[in-house]
N, C-alpha and C positions, 0 to 999 in steps of 0.2 A: 504494500500500500504506500503510495507516494506521499511525501510530506506536502502539506499545502504551501503554495507560494506565498512568501511573506511580502506584503506590500510595504513600500517605504512610508515612513510617517509623513503626515501632511506638513507642509512648510509652516514655520511660525507666522502667526498673523500679526505679530508685533516684534519690534526690535528688543532683544533682551536688555534689561537695565544696565548690565555691565558694559554694553557697547554704546550706550546713548551719549556719554560724555565725549567719546571719540568722534561720534557722528557730529555732535554740536561743535567740537573744535575744528573739524574739517570744514564744516559749513561756515564757521566764523572766519577761518583763515582765508577761505575763498573770497569772502566779501572784503575783509580788511586789506588783503594784499593785492587784490585784482580789480576792485571797484574804485573809480576816481572819487574824489571828495564831492564833486558835483552829483554823481550818480547816487552816492550814499545819502546826500542831502535830499535829493528828489524822492528816493524811496522812503525817507523819514517823513517828508511832507505828506506823502500818500498815506502812510500809517497814521499820522496825526488826524488826517481827514476821516479815515475809517473809524478811528476810536471816537471821534466826535459824533459821527453818525450813530455809533453804538450807544453813546451816552443819550443821544436824542431818542433812539429807539427804546431804550430802557424806560425813559419818562413816558413816552407815548403808550407803551404796553401797560405800565403800572397805574396810570391815572384812573381814578374812580374805583379802584378795587376795594380799598378800605382796610380789609384784614391784613395784618402785618406780614404773615407768612406768605400768602399768595402774592402780595406786593413785592416782597423781596425775590421771590421766584421769577416773577415777570421782569423785574429789573435785571436779574442775572441772565435771563434768556436774551434780553435786548442787548446788554453790554457784551455778552459772549459772541454775538454776531459780529460786532466790530473787530474784536480780537481775532476771530477766526478768519475774517476777511484779510487781516494782516498776514496771517500764516499762509493762507492759500496764495496770496499775491506775491509772497516773498518780500514784503515791505520791511522797513527797519523800525522797530519799536524800541524805545528807550528801556523799558522794563525787560524785554527779551534780551537786549544787548547786555544787560546787567548779569546775565548768565552766560551768554555766548562769548563775550569778550574775556572774562576771567578764565572760562574753560579753554579758550584758545591760548592764553598766556601760560596756563598750567601745563597743557599737553604739548605746546610748541613754544618752549621758553625762548627760542631764538627769534620769535616774531618781534618786530620793531615796536617797542612800547609806545613811541610817539604815534604810530599809525593806529594802535589800539585806542589811545586816548582821543585821537581825532575822530575815530568811529563813534566813541561814546558821546563826545560833545556834539557831533553832527546829528546823532540820533535825537538828543534832547532838543536841540535848536530846531531841527526839522519837524519834529512832532509838534512843537509850539507853533511854528508857522502854519502847519497844516490845520491845527485846531483853530487858529485865528481866522484863516481864510474860510474854512468850512462853517464855523459859527457865524461869521459875518454874512456869508452867502445865504444860509438858512434863514436868518432874520430878515434879509431883504426879500427873499422869494416867498416866504410862507408866513401865515398867521395862524396861531393855534388857539384853542379854547382857553378861557381863564383857568380851567382846571389844570391844564398842562403847565401854564405859566406859574401857577401856585405851587405845584409839585416840584418844578425845577427850582424855584426860590427856596422851598423847604430843604431840598437836597443840598443846595449851596450853603444854606445856613448851618447844616450839620457839619459840613466840611470846615467851617470856621469856628467850630466849638472850642478849638485850642486857643483861638484869640480871646475868647471870653474868659478863659482861665488866666491867660496872660503870663508874662514872665518866662524865665528859662524853663520852668517845669512844663508849661503848656507847649512850648516850642519843641522840647525834647520828647514829649508824648507824641507829637505829630511825626517826629523822626521814627520813633518806635512803631507807630502804626504803619509807616511806610516800609519798615523792615518786614513786618508780618505780611503786608500786601505782596511784596515781591517774593517772599518765600512761596506764597500760594501761586502767584502768577508765573514765577520761575518754574514751579512744578508743572504748571499748565504747558509751558514751552517744552519741558522735559517729556511730558506725556505725549505731546503732539509729535515730537521726534520719534517716539516709540511706535506710533501708529503706522500702519501700512495701507490703510484705506481712508477715504474721506470720513466715513462714519466712525471708523476706529480712532481717528484723530479728534473728531468733534466731541464725542461723548465725554472723555475726561476733561477736555477744555471747558465744556459747558459746566461740568460739576465743579471744577476748580474755580472758574471765574464767578459762578454763582455763590460759592462759599465766600470768596473775598468781598464780593458786593454786599451780600447779606450781613457779613460781620462788620461792615463799615470801615474796613481798613483803607488807608489812603494810598492811592495809585496816581503818581504824578501825571502821566499822559491822560488818564481818564479825567482827572480834575481839570487839566487844561481844557478838555472838551466841554465839561459842564460850565466852567467859567466863561469860555468863549461863546457859549450859547446865551448866557444871561447878560453879559456885559453890554452888547449892543442895545438891549432893551432899556437901559438906564437904571435897572434894578440891582445891578451887581455891586459888590463892595469896592470896586476899583482894583486895578492890576497890582498896585503896590501892596495892598492888603493880601490879595490872593497869592502873590508870589512869596511874601514874607511869612505868612501864617499857614500856607498849605503846600504850594507847588514846590518850593525850594526844600523845606524840611522833609516833605514826603519823598522828593527825589533823592536826597541824601540817604534816607532810610531804604529806598528801593535799591540803591547801589549796594548797601551793606547786606540787605536781605538776599539779593540774587547771588552775590559773591560768597558770603559766609554761610548761608543756610542751604544753598543748592550746589553751586559749582565746586566749592572747596570740599565739602564732605563726600560728594559722590566721586570726585576725582581721587580723593584719598583712598576710598574703599575699592574703587574699580580702576585704578591707574594701571598703565601698561607694565611698569616695573613690578607692581604687586601681582598681576596676573602671571607674568613671566616666572616669578619666583615660586608661585604656587604650582605652576605647571611643571617646573623643574623638580620640585619636591615630590610630585606624584609619580614621576617617571622611575 
């Protein structure tokens, strides 16, 4: 009696976690080393526009719901749309760069540090420009119901709660909230790199983004979008207040969260030297 033919196992439907940091480093090096500053800036402007539209979508979906849980779920769905557009389009988002850039430096230490810093800076500046342009265009082209305007104003007020506390304590709380935000958003980028299908990428992104939105953690590019939507209406706090009490401290926290809570620990655990030594030990 002949033995049954063994079929090969199906291919993995996702990239194993131990290979994700290498994939992110390769992706980052290709951008940092081969894209001109103008191209990086343009991709960052596109990302800022997508994130602002995601912020708008989150408000439009959540208005009128009332119950807190469903409201947060709707906001997460709306905002994850903008983040996923960034991923699919290959645009450059500051909070994603906070993982990709340090991953590139860790895995490829010979990468020019100045080019990495340029990439980081262009990502932030481009996201800000994209948010300003998109927010201004939306306010010129569209008029929404008073409920939409009221919810947008409420969201912006919550983002300035640190100003109400004031002082160094309030400012550093905004930084810490940014750390937590980019831990979660950085993991969204990590999970998106793992995915091998559109749906396989979107589901963990949706879950991670909805988590950070529901928790109220501060995400610098997202807040650029919200402030850019409200400033042209005359109801915003002013860019000096928005930058000082939210966008800048949140951005500092985003850098720390992406580098220290995502890139560094996963590189340490799954680094090439570590895998090589484990492989040699098992032979």
